[in-house]
C-alpha positions in Angstrom: 25.6 -4.8 16.4 29.0 -3.9 18.3 30.9 -3.7 15.1 28.2 -1.6 13.2 29.7 1.1 11.1 26.2 2.7 10.7 26.5 2.3 6.8 23.1 0.8 6.2 23.6 0.9 2.3 26.3 -1.7 2.5 24.9 -3.8 5.3 22.8 -7.0 4.7 21.7 -7.3 8.4 18.4 -6.2 9.8 18.5 -4.2 13.1 16.5 -1.7 15.1 18.8 1.1 14.1 18.3 0.5 10.4 16.6 3.2 8.6 13.7 1.6 6.4 14.4 4.2 3.7 17.9 2.7 3.1 16.1 -0.1 1.3 14.3 2.3 -1.2 14.7 1.5 -5.0 15.2 4.1 -7.7 12.5 4.2 -10.3 13.0 4.1 -14.0 15.6 6.8 -15.1 12.9 8.1 -17.5 10.2 8.2 -14.7 8.9 11.4 -13.1 6.8 10.9 -10.0 5.5 13.4 -7.4 3.7 12.0 -4.4 3.0 8.3 -3.7 0.1 7.4 -1.8 -0.5 3.9 -0.4 -4.1 2.5 0.2 -3.9 0.0 3.0 -6.1 -2.1 5.3 -5.3 -4.6 8.1 -7.9 -7.1 6.4 -9.3 -7.9 3.0 -12.6 -7.4 1.5 -12.9 -3.7 2.9 -12.7 -1.8 -0.5 -9.0 -0.9 -0.9 -9.2 -1.0 -4.8 -12.3 0.9 -4.9 -10.8 3.6 -2.8 -7.7 3.5 -5.0 -9.6 3.9 -8.0 -11.9 6.7 -6.9 -8.8 8.7 -5.5 -7.1 8.5 -8.8 -10.3 9.6 -10.6 -10.9 12.5 -8.3 -7.3 13.7 -8.7 -7.5 13.3 -12.6 -10.4 15.4 -12.4 -8.5 18.3 -10.8 -6.1 18.3 -13.7 -3.4 16.2 -11.9 -1.7 13.4 -14.0 -2.4 10.2 -11.9 -1.4 6.7 -11.8 -2.1 3.3 -10.0 0.4 0.8 -9.0 -1.6 -2.3 -8.5 0.5 -4.2 -5.7 -2.3 -6.5 -5.1 -0.5 -8.9 -7.3 -2.5 -12.3 -6.8 -5.8 -10.4 -6.6 -5.8 -7.6 -9.1 -9.0 -5.9 -9.8 -8.0 -2.3 -10.8 -7.8 -3.0 -14.8 -11.4 -4.3 -14.8 -12.7 -1.3 -12.8 -11.3 1.0 -15.6 -12.6 -1.3 -18.4 -9.1 -2.3 -19.5 -9.9 -6.1 -20.5 -7.8 -6.7 -23.8 -5.0 -4.1 -23.5 -1.7 -5.3 -22.3 1.4 -3.4 -21.0 4.1 -3.4 -23.6 7.9 -3.3 -23.3 10.5 -1.9 -25.5 14.4 -1.5 -25.2 13.7 1.4 -22.8 11.3 -0.1 -20.4 7.7 -1.2 -19.7 4.9 1.3 -20.8 1.9 1.2 -18.5 -1.6 1.1 -19.9 -3.6 4.2 -20.0 -7.2 4.5 -19.1 -9.8 6.4 -21.3 -9.0 9.6 -19.2 -5.4 9.0 -19.1 -4.7 7.4 -15.7 -1.5 5.2 -16.0 -2.1 1.8 -14.7 0.3 -1.0 -14.0 -1.1 -4.3 -12.9 -0.4 -8.1 -13.2 -3.6 -8.7 -15.3 -1.9 -6.4 -17.8 1.1 -8.6 -18.3 -0.8 -12.2 -18.1 -2.3 -14.0 -21.1 -5.8 -13.4 -19.9 -7.3 -11.7 -16.7 -8.6 -15.1 -15.6 -5.0 -16.5 -15.6 -4.3 -17.2 -11.8 -1.1 -15.9 -10.2 0.5 -19.0 -8.3 3.6 -17.3 -7.2 5.5 -17.5 -4.0 6.0 -14.3 -1.8 9.5 -13.4 -3.0 8.5 -13.5 -6.6 5.3 -11.4 -5.8 7.4 -8.8 -4.0 10.0 -8.8 -6.8 7.0 -8.0 -9.2 6.1 -4.9 -7.1 9.7 -3.6 -7.2 9.7 -4.3 -11.0 6.4 -2.3 -11.6 8.4 0.6 -9.8 11.8 0.1 -11.3 11.2 -0.9 -14.8 8.0 0.9 -15.8 8.1 4.5 -17.3 6.0 6.5 -15.2 5.8 9.9 -17.3 5.1 13.1 -15.3 3.0 11.7 -12.6 1.6 14.1 -10.0 0.0 11.3 -7.8 0.7 7.8 -7.7 -1.8 5.6 -5.7 -0.6 2.1 -4.6 -3.3 -0.5 -4.4 -2.0 -2.9 -1.5 -3.0 -6.4 -0.5 -4.6 -6.8 2.8 -2.4 -7.4 6.0 1.1 -6.7 6.8 3.1 -9.3 4.9 5.5 -9.4 2.1 3.9 -6.8 -0.3 3.2 -4.0 2.1 6.7 -4.4 3.7 8.3 -4.1 0.2 6.2 -1.1 -0.8 6.9 0.6 2.5 10.7 -0.1 2.2 11.1 0.1 -1.5 8.9 3.1 -2.6 9.3 6.6 -1.3 5.6 6.4 0.2 4.3 9.9 1.1 1.5 8.9 3.1 -1.1 6.2 3.5 -4.9 6.1 3.5 -6.3 3.3 5.8 -9.5 1.7 4.7 -12.0 0.2 7.2 -15.6 -1.0 7.6 -18.2 -0.1 10.2 -17.9 -3.3 12.4 -16.5 -3.3 15.9 -13.4 -5.1 14.3 -12.4 -1.8 12.9 -10.3 -0.7 15.9 -8.1 -3.7 15.4 -7.8 -3.2 11.4 -6.9 0.5 12.0 -4.5 -0.6 14.8 -2.8 -2.9 12.5 -2.3 -0.5 9.6 -1.3 2.3 12.0 1.4 0.5 13.9 2.8 -0.8 10.7 3.1 2.7 9.1 4.7 3.8 12.5 7.3 1.2 12.4 8.2 2.2 8.7 8.1 5.9 9.5 5.2 6.4 7.0 2.8 9.2 7.5 -1.0 8.5 7.6 -3.2 10.7 5.9 -6.4 9.6 7.5 -9.2 6.8 7.5 -11.9 6.0 4.9 -15.0 4.1 6.0 -16.4 1.6 3.3 -19.8 0.1 3.3 -21.0 2.7 6.0 -24.5 2.7 5.1 -27.2 2.1 2.5 -29.6 4.7 1.5 -33.3 3.8 1.2 -34.4 4.6 -2.4 -37.8 5.7 -1.4 -37.2 7.9 1.7 -33.6 8.7 1.5 -32.9 7.5 5.1 -29.3 6.2 5.9 -29.6 2.7 7.2 -26.5 1.2 9.1 -26.9 -2.5 8.0 -23.6 -3.4 9.8 -24.6 -1.6 13.0 -23.4 1.5 14.5 -20.1 2.7 13.1 -17.0 2.6 15.2 -14.6 4.3 12.7 -14.7 7.8 14.4 -13.5 6.4 17.8 -10.8 4.3 16.2 -9.6 7.5 14.2 -9.7 9.6 17.4 -7.7 6.9 19.4 -4.8 7.3 17.0 -5.3 10.7 16.3 -6.3 10.4 12.7 -8.9 12.2 10.6 -12.0 10.2 8.8 -11.5 11.3 5.3 -14.9 9.9 3.9 -17.7 7.4 4.4 -18.7 5.5 1.3 -22.1 3.8 1.3 -23.1 0.6 -0.3 -24.1 2.1 -3.5 -25.5 -0.3 -6.3 -24.8 2.3 -9.0 -21.3 2.7 -8.0 -20.8 -1.1 -7.7 -22.4 -1.5 -11.4 -20.1 1.1 -12.5 -17.0 -0.7 -11.3 -18.3 -4.1 -12.7 -18.8 -2.4 -16.1 -15.4 -0.7 -16.1 -16.9 2.7 -15.8 -15.5 3.7 -12.6 -14.2 7.1 -14.2 -17.9 8.2 -14.6 -18.9 7.7 -11.1 -20.8 10.7 -9.2 -20.7 11.5 -5.5 -18.8 13.7 -3.1 -18.0 10.9 -0.7 -14.1 11.4 -0.8 -13.9 15.3 -1.0 -12.1 15.6 2.3 -9.8 12.7 1.2 -9.1 14.7 -2.0 -8.4 17.8 0.1 -5.9 16.0 2.3 -3.9 14.5 -0.5 -3.7 17.8 -2.3 -2.5 19.4 0.9 0.5 16.9 1.0 
């Protein structure tokens, strides 16, 4: 704009010169949050919540204080994975207190403020985006080393709100083996570049299933294309998750904190190195 004074903080316009970080919201004054990691994908159903939960558990096992901000407001699944069914987030005169898992992971999700976990969230976009901001501003996150943000799919209101409002230190892109992966990764990568957010790497979910008799890895979705897609954008593949009935059963039973497996060791190292 010709009359721009370059003071984005006092401007309501949107322009190419505007720094996305000028929209950032301050956390609660009693919060202490280290690194913020977004878990994203260009489409739904690829396992973002699974990767979010596993990463929080892995960092927690390393002695780090971890938290999950469930930004998938209309489709929250994090509480169920951690066996949080009846507990609800409580509020007092100071702010909102997140619910803690059995091993001390702090969690905030819409399922923790609704009457029941079956209550549908029938809200319009601005209300949903505002809820995500409240999870950041009104919740007291105490001494958190790593916060993982479980994003809804795509590049709509909520991912934009998270990228603009939260000081995201990096994102993990979750994809599946199908040939469509190149487009999925491209959408997430291009949005991250637009918002000046570093990309930690790519995790492939549903990579294979292991035969229970001979141990052979079977690519039921065909040959994986995630390595080519990652190399196209100069990214690292941080892990390949199989279709594991035991892991699925653990999530359904609310026992994700007890999962075994070294599928995401490289992702854990990459997050620790930030």
